C-alpha positions in Angstrom: -61.3 -50.9 -83.7 -61.2 -52.4 -87.2 -58.4 -51.0 -89.3 -58.1 -51.4 -93.0 -56.2 -49.8 -96.0 -57.7 -48.4 -99.1 -56.2 -47.0 -102.3 -59.5 -45.3 -103.3 -59.1 -41.6 -104.1 -59.4 -39.2 -101.2 -62.4 -37.5 -102.8 -64.3 -40.9 -103.0 -63.5 -42.1 -99.5 -66.9 -42.5 -97.8 -66.3 -41.8 -94.1 -67.9 -39.8 -91.3 -64.6 -38.0 -90.8 -61.5 -37.7 -92.9 -58.3 -36.8 -91.2 -55.7 -35.1 -93.4 -52.3 -34.3 -91.8 -50.6 -31.5 -93.8 -47.1 -30.1 -93.8 -46.2 -26.5 -93.7 -45.1 -26.7 -97.3 -48.6 -27.9 -98.3 -50.3 -25.2 -96.3 -48.1 -22.5 -97.9 -48.7 -23.8 -101.4 -52.5 -23.5 -101.0 -53.6 -27.1 -100.4 -54.5 -27.3 -104.1 -55.2 -31.0 -104.2 -57.6 -30.8 -101.3 -59.3 -27.8 -102.7 -59.8 -29.6 -106.0 -61.2 -32.6 -104.1 -63.5 -30.9 -101.6 -64.2 -27.4 -102.8 -63.2 -23.8 -102.0 -64.0 -24.4 -98.3 -60.5 -25.8 -98.0 -58.9 -22.6 -99.3 -61.1 -20.4 -97.1 -60.0 -22.4 -94.0 -56.3 -22.6 -94.9 -55.3 -19.7 -92.7 -56.8 -21.4 -89.7 -54.5 -24.4 -89.9 -51.5 -23.9 -87.7 -48.3 -25.4 -88.9 -47.2 -26.4 -85.4 -50.0 -28.9 -85.0 -51.5 -27.1 -82.0 -55.0 -27.1 -83.4 -57.4 -29.2 -85.4 -59.4 -27.4 -88.1 -62.8 -29.0 -88.9 -64.3 -28.5 -92.4 -67.6 -29.5 -94.0 -66.7 -30.1 -97.6 -68.8 -28.9 -100.6 -67.9 -31.9 -102.7 -66.5 -35.4 -102.2 -68.0 -38.1 -100.1 -66.5 -37.5 -96.7 -68.9 -35.8 -94.3 -66.2 -33.9 -92.4 -62.6 -33.1 -92.8 -60.0 -32.5 -90.1 -56.8 -30.7 -91.0 -53.9 -30.8 -88.6 -50.5 -29.2 -89.3 -47.3 -31.2 -88.9 -44.7 -28.5 -89.3 -42.2 -28.9 -92.2 -42.1 -32.3 -93.9 -38.4 -32.5 -93.0 -38.9 -32.1 -89.3 -41.9 -34.3 -88.9 -41.4 -37.1 -86.4 -43.2 -40.3 -85.3 -44.4 -38.4 -82.2 -45.7 -35.4 -84.2 -47.7 -37.9 -86.3 -49.1 -39.6 -83.2 -50.1 -36.3 -81.6 -51.7 -35.0 -84.8 -53.7 -38.3 -85.1 -54.8 -38.0 -81.5 -56.3 -34.5 -82.2 -58.3 -36.1 -85.0 -59.4 -38.8 -82.6 -60.7 -36.3 -80.1 -62.8 -34.6 -82.9 -64.1 -38.0 -84.1 -65.0 -38.9 -80.5 -66.9 -35.7 -79.9 -68.9 -35.9 -83.2 -69.5 -39.7 -82.7 -68.0 -40.5 -86.1 -68.3 -44.3 -86.6 -66.0 -44.4 -89.6 -62.8 -42.4 -89.9 -60.3 -42.1 -92.8 -56.7 -41.1 -92.5 -54.8 -39.9 -95.5 -51.2 -40.9 -95.6 -49.1 -37.7 -96.1 -46.0 -37.5 -98.4 -43.0 -37.6 -96.0 -39.4 -38.7 -96.0 -40.1 -41.5 -93.6 -41.3 -44.9 -94.9 -45.0 -45.6 -95.5 -45.2 -48.4 -92.9 -43.6 -46.1 -90.2 -45.9 -43.3 -91.1 -49.0 -45.5 -91.0 -47.9 -47.1 -87.7 -47.5 -43.8 -86.0 -50.8 -42.4 -87.3 -52.7 -45.5 -86.3 -51.1 -45.6 -82.9 -51.9 -42.0 -82.2 -55.5 -42.3 -83.4 -56.3 -45.5 -81.4 -54.5 -44.2 -78.3 -56.3 -40.8 -78.6 -59.7 -42.6 -79.0 -59.3 -44.5 -75.7 -61.8 -43.8 -72.9 -62.2 -45.7 -69.7 -66.0 -45.8 -69.2 -66.4 -49.1 -67.3 -68.0 -47.5 -64.2 -70.0 -44.8 -65.8 -73.8 -45.2 -65.7 -74.8 -42.2 -67.8 -74.4 -41.8 -71.5 -71.2 -40.1 -72.5 -71.1 -37.1 -74.9 -68.8 -38.9 -77.3 -68.2 -42.3 -78.8 -65.1 -44.0 -80.1 -64.9 -44.7 -83.8 -65.6 -48.3 -84.9 -63.7 -48.4 -88.2 -60.5 -46.7 -89.3 -59.5 -46.6 -93.0 -56.0 -45.7 -94.0 -56.0 -44.0 -97.5 -52.9 -44.3 -99.6 -52.1 -43.9 -103.3 -49.4 -46.5 -103.5 -47.3 -49.0 -101.4 -50.5 -50.3 -99.9 -48.8 -53.5 -98.7 -46.1 -51.4 -96.8 -48.8 -49.2 -95.4 -50.9 -52.2 -94.4 -48.0 -53.7 -92.5 -47.4 -50.4 -90.6 -51.1 -50.0 -89.9 -51.4 -53.5 -88.4 -48.3 -52.9 -86.2 -49.8 -49.6 -85.0 -53.1 -51.2 -84.2 -51.5 -54.2 -82.3 -49.2 -52.0 -80.2 -51.9 -49.4 -79.4 -54.4 -52.1 -78.4 -51.7 -53.6 -76.1 -51.2 -50.1 -74.5 -55.0 -49.8 -74.1 -55.0 -53.3 -72.3 -52.4 -52.0 -69.9 -54.4 -48.8 -69.3 -57.5 -50.9 -68.6 -55.6 -52.9 -65.9 -54.3 -49.7 -64.3 -57.6 -48.0 -64.3 -59.5 -50.9 -62.8 -61.0 -50.3 -59.3 -58.6 -51.9 -56.7 -61.3 -54.3 -55.5 -61.4 -55.8 -59.1 -57.7 -56.4 -59.2 -56.6 -58.2 -56.1 -53.5 -60.3 -56.7 -55.7 -63.3 -57.5 -57.9 -61.4 -59.9 -54.9 -59.8 -61.5 -53.4 -63.3 -62.1 -56.7 -64.4 -63.6 -56.7 -61.4 -65.9 -53.2 -62.3 -67.0 -54.2 -65.9 -67.7 -57.1 -64.7 -69.8 -54.7 -62.4 -71.7 -52.4 -65.3 -72.4 -55.2 -67.5 -73.8 -56.4 -64.7 -76.0 -53.1 -63.5 -77.3 -51.2 -66.8 -77.5 -48.5 -66.8 -74.7 -48.3 -69.2 -71.8 -49.0 -68.3 -68.2 -48.4 -70.1 -64.9 -49.5 -68.7 -61.6 -47.9 -69.5 -58.2 -50.1 -69.4 -55.1 -48.9 -68.5 -51.6 -47.7 -72.0 -50.8 -45.4 -72.1 -53.9 -44.1 -68.6 -53.1 -43.3 -69.8 -49.6 -41.6 -72.9 -50.9 -39.5 -70.8 -53.2 -38.5 -68.6 -50.3 -39.6 -65.2 -51.6 -39.3 -63.4 -48.3 -39.7 -59.9 -49.7 -43.0 -60.6 -51.4 -44.3 -62.5 -48.3 -43.2 -59.7 -46.0 -45.1 -57.0 -47.9 -48.1 -59.3 -48.1 -48.3 -59.8 -44.3 -50.7 -56.9 -43.7 -53.1 -58.1 -46.4 -56.2 -60.3 -46.2 -55.5 -61.3 -49.8 -52.7 -63.8 -50.6 -49.9 -62.9 -53.0 -49.4 -64.4 -56.5 -46.4 -64.7 -58.7 -47.2 -65.0 -62.4 -44.7 -66.4 -65.0 -45.5 -65.5 -68.6 -43.7 -67.1 -71.5 -43.5 -66.5 -75.2 -41.2 -69.1 -76.9 -41.8 -69.3 -80.7 -40.2 -72.1 -82.6 -38.1 -69.6 -84.6 -36.8 -67.7 -81.6 -33.4 -66.1 -82.4 -32.2 -66.4 -78.8 -31.6 -69.5 -76.7 -31.3 -67.7 -73.4 -34.4 -65.7 -72.5 -35.0 -62.0 -72.3 -36.8 -61.5 -69.0 -39.3 -58.7 -68.2 -40.2 -58.0 -64.6 -43.2 -55.8 -63.6 -44.0 -54.5 -60.2 -47.5 -55.7 -59.2 -48.4 -53.8 -56.1 -52.2 -53.7 -56.8 -52.8 -51.1 -54.1 -50.3 -49.3 -51.9 -51.3 -47.7 -48.7 -47.7 -47.5 -47.6 -48.3 -50.1 -45.0 -47.6 -48.9 -41.4 -45.5 -46.1 -43.0 -48.9 -44.8 -44.1 -49.2 -42.5 -47.1 -51.2 -39.3 -47.0 -54.4 -39.7 -49.0 -54.6 -36.5 -51.1 -52.1 -36.5 -53.9 -50.6 -39.8 -53.0 -52.6 -42.8 -51.8 -55.6 -41.7 -53.8 -53.9 -42.8 -57.0 -52.2 -45.9 -55.7 -54.3 -48.3 -57.8 -51.6 -47.4 -60.4 -48.8 -49.0 -58.3 -49.1 -52.1 -60.6 -48.5 -50.1 -63.7 -45.2 -51.9 -64.3 -47.0 -55.3 -64.2 -49.6 -53.9 -66.6 -47.0 -52.7 -69.0 -45.3 -56.1 -69.0 -48.6 -57.8 -69.7 -49.3 -55.3 -72.6 -45.8 -55.9 -74.0 -46.3 -59.7 -73.9 -49.6 -59.2 -75.8 -47.9 -57.1 -78.4 -44.9 -59.3 -79.0 -47.2 -62.4 -79.3 -49.5 -60.7 -81.8 -46.5 -59.4 -83.7 -45.1 -62.9 -83.7 -41.7 -61.5 -82.6 -39.0 -64.3 -83.0 -37.6 -63.9 -79.5 -37.8 -66.1 -76.4 -39.2 -63.8 -73.7 -40.3 -64.5 -70.1 -42.1 -62.1 -67.9 -42.3 -62.3 -64.1 -45.0 -60.5 -62.1 -44.9 -60.6 -58.3 -48.3 -59.3 -57.0 -49.6 -58.2 -53.6 -51.2 -55.2 -52.0 -49.4 -53.2 -49.2 -51.7 -52.6 -46.2 -51.4 -51.9 -42.5 -53.2 -55.1 -41.4 -52.8 -56.8 -38.0 -49.7 -58.8 -39.0 -48.2 -56.1 -41.3 -44.4 -56.0 -41.5 -42.9 -53.1 -39.5 -39.9 -50.8 -39.5 -37.1 -52.7 -37.8 -38.1 -56.1 -39.2 -35.2 -58.0 -40.8 -36.4 -60.0 -43.9 -34.5 -62.9 -45.5 -34.9 -62.5 -49.2 -35.1 -65.1 -52.0 -31.4 -64.6 -52.7 -30.5 -65.4 -49.1 -29.5 -61.7 -48.4 -31.1 -60.0 -45.4 -32.8 -56.7 -45.5 -33.6 -54.3 -42.6 -36.9 -52.6 -43.2 -36.9 -49.0 -42.3 -39.8 -47.9 -44.3 -42.7 -50.2 -45.2 -43.6 -47.8 -48.1 -40.4 -48.9 -49.9 -42.2 -52.2 -50.7 -41.8 -52.3 -54.5 -38.1 -52.9 -54.2 -38.8 -55.8 -51.8 -41.0 -57.7 -54.2 -38.9 -56.8 -57.2 -35.7 -58.0 -55.5 -37.2 -61.5 -55.1 -38.3 -61.6 -58.8 -34.9 -60.4 -60.0 -33.2 -63.0 -57.8 -35.5 -65.8 -59.2 -34.8 -64.5 -62.8 -31.2 -65.8 -62.4 -32.4 -69.4 -62.5 -33.2 -68.9 -66.3 -29.6 -67.7 -67.1 -31.1 -64.7 -68.9 -29.6 -62.8 -71.8 -30.8 -59.6 -70.1 -33.5 -58.6 -67.6 -35.6 -55.4 -67.8 -37.8 -54.4 -64.9 -40.5 -51.7 -64.9 -41.8 -50.2 -61.7 -43.6 -47.2 -60.3 -40.8 -47.2 -57.7 -40.0 -43.8 -56.4 -41.4 -40.3 -56.0 -37.8 -39.2 -56.4 -37.9 -40.1 -60.1 -40.8 -37.7 -60.5 -38.9 -35.0 -58.7 -35.9 -35.5 -60.9 -37.6 -35.9 -64.3 -41.3 -34.9 -64.0 -44.3 -36.7 -65.4 -43.3 -37.2 -69.0 -40.0 -39.1 -68.8 -39.0 -42.3 -67.0 -35.7 -42.8 -65.3 -33.5 -45.6 -66.6 -30.5 -47.2 -64.9 -28.3 -50.2 -65.5 -25.6 -52.2 -63.7 -21.9 -51.8 -64.6 -21.8 -55.2 -66.4 -20.0 -55.2 -69.8 -22.1 -53.4 -72.4 -23.8 -51.0 -70.0 -23.4 -48.0 -72.3 -24.8 -49.9 -75.2 -27.8 -51.0 -73.1 -28.6 -47.4 -72.1 -28.2 -46.2 -75.7 -30.5 -49.0 -77.0 -33.3 -48.4 -74.4 -33.1 -44.6 -74.8 -33.4 -45.0 -78.6 -36.4 -47.3 -78.2 -38.0 -44.7 -76.0 -37.4 -41.9 -78.4 -38.9 -43.9 -81.3 -41.8 -45.3 -79.4 -42.8 -42.2 -77.6 -42.2 -43.8 -74.1 -39.2 -41.6 -73.4 -36.5 -42.5 -70.8 -33.5 -40.6 -69.4 -30.4 -42.3 -67.8 -29.4 -41.6 -64.2 -26.0 -42.6 -62.7 -25.3 -45.8 -60.8 -22.0 -44.9 -59.0 -21.0 -47.3 -56.2 -20.8 -44.4 -53.8 -24.6 -44.6 -53.5 -24.3 -48.0 -51.8 -23.0 -46.3 -48.7 -26.6 -45.1 -48.1 -27.9 -48.7 -48.0 -25.6 -50.0 -45.3 -27.4 -51.5 -42.3 -26.1 -51.9 -38.8 -27.9 -55.2 -38.4 -28.4 -56.8 -41.8 -26.8 -57.0 -45.3 -28.9 -54.0 -46.5 -31.5 -51.6 -45.4 -34.5 -50.9 -47.8 -34.2 -47.1 -48.0 -31.2 -44.9 -48.6 -32.3 -41.5 -47.4 -33.7 -38.5 -49.1 -31.0 -37.7 -51.6 -30.9 -39.6 -54.9 -33.9 -41.7 -53.9 -34.5 -43.2 -57.3 -30.8 -44.1 -57.7 -30.5 -45.7 -54.2 -33.6 -47.8 -55.0 -32.0 -49.0 -58.1 -28.7 -49.7 -56.2 -30.8 -51.8 -53.8 -32.1 -53.9 -56.7 -28.7 -54.2 -58.1 -27.7 -56.3 -55.1 -30.1 -59.0 -56.4 -28.9 -59.3 -60.0 -26.0 -61.2 -61.6 -26.7 -60.6 -65.2 -27.1 -57.6 -67.6 -30.0 -55.6 -66.2 -32.0 -52.4 -67.0 -34.2 -50.8 -64.4 -36.9 -48.3 -65.6 -38.6 -46.2 -62.9 -42.0 -45.2 -64.4 -43.4 -43.4 -61.4 -43.8 -40.2 -63.4 -45.4 -41.1 -66.7 -47.4 -44.2 -65.6 -50.4 -42.3 -64.3 -51.6 -38.7 -65.0 -54.1 -36.6 -63.2 -55.0 -34.7 -66.4 -55.1 -35.6 -70.0 -52.1 -34.9 -72.2 -51.5 -35.6 -75.9 -52.9 -39.1 -76.7 -53.4 -40.1 -73.1 -56.5 -39.3 -71.0 -56.3 -38.8 -67.3 -55.5 -42.1 -65.5 -53.3 -45.0 -66.6 -51.2 -44.1 -69.7 -49.9 -47.6 -70.5 -46.3 -46.3 -70.4 -43.7 -49.0 -71.0 -45.6 -51.2 -73.5 -44.3 -49.3 -76.5 -40.9 -48.9 -74.9 -40.4 -52.7 -74.3 -42.0 -53.7 -77.7 -39.7 -51.3 -79.6 -36.6 -52.4 -77.7 -37.4 -56.0 -78.4 -38.0 -55.3 -82.0 -34.5 -53.8 -82.2 -33.0 -56.8 -80.5 -34.8 -59.1 -82.9 -33.5 -57.1 -85.9 -29.9 -57.2 -84.6 -30.1 -61.0 -84.3 -31.4 -61.5 -87.8 
């Protein structure tokens, strides 16, 4: 979608649809400026506009050049947030899609937040709300996404342009992650996923190297190799690197994404309905990391960032790993496998262990790791945990703030050492499951055994994939984590200035 900024008056903006977000104060005062620009139809429809933003009111103006107007309430100007702006813009995007509007205008409202933040949130919400995954449809769809978005502002056009560009870049990166998650499993084997990552690197300007099975064996990634044993497809391990000349950090920040391209559960087979049927999303952590790399490269973020993506599927093939197997991991630790469906932590543990070789400043992993995280927090919030290294409280505060600002919300869970008791094995250093209670925490405690640096773990099992549409996400992959990581890294960059 092409995004531009214009200072032309609202009455003269020639678009198929004009989206005007309005505050409760503007609604109460009669929307005089809009009535003057577009006629008495605005005044007649004013009572239909709900201040809580729960509806979108469509008008056909008597004057002006816009063919349609969409009014969405924001609540009071004082209480308007980034998320309210995104949700309002997504409602306009749905209207634009349904009426097949090719050109859409957005009028920047007068709010206490800066023009670039306002523009970024509105563009993000509109682009994300416009997203549809129609790759496999053979019949014509009832709607069509807009091709051009014009941000209308009366002043500070440079500031607004900067925010609009950020919003477009970040939203497009989220859409890239959504595309990867929504792909049919047969189109994203580990090899095909690695090729998609290489293509992304060439397009967006970051470096990619892909390890084949021989290199993975040479490196001793026993967890990744064990999970892959039941598959006919070899595993891959992708290393992504963004290292600008003006990087403000000498030691890298490392992102790790779980890349289980399809998860049957292995011999600990999942039930199909409500579980295995959505397991093409089990690489949503990897997709989010790819999207984040695209965003930081396009934003030219002055940070040295490496991303690691171990990829395999988990199938009950003839040589599949079995409960009772003892696996020697990359770190040298041994793990007793008691559930082959606890495979994500096996491949992440190898990647986290390998991350040590870079002497990282911090490592953040994203994974659709446990159903327990969904039980604890539901579908709209990810669980976040960190190790007890110095600065743990600051890390949790920073990632939680990034989640609140970006819309990818996270909530901390405890990491008390008591949970390690559940991971004790009678035959190995660890077992790969810790029992029913606190499952998302014991999974994180398992991973903690493979890190020796500041580390944040984000369990995105709930918000990574939805069965029904909500807000600015359609059913399917949500791209959760792209905005979280991007916002977190922007904060890190600002602190290092």
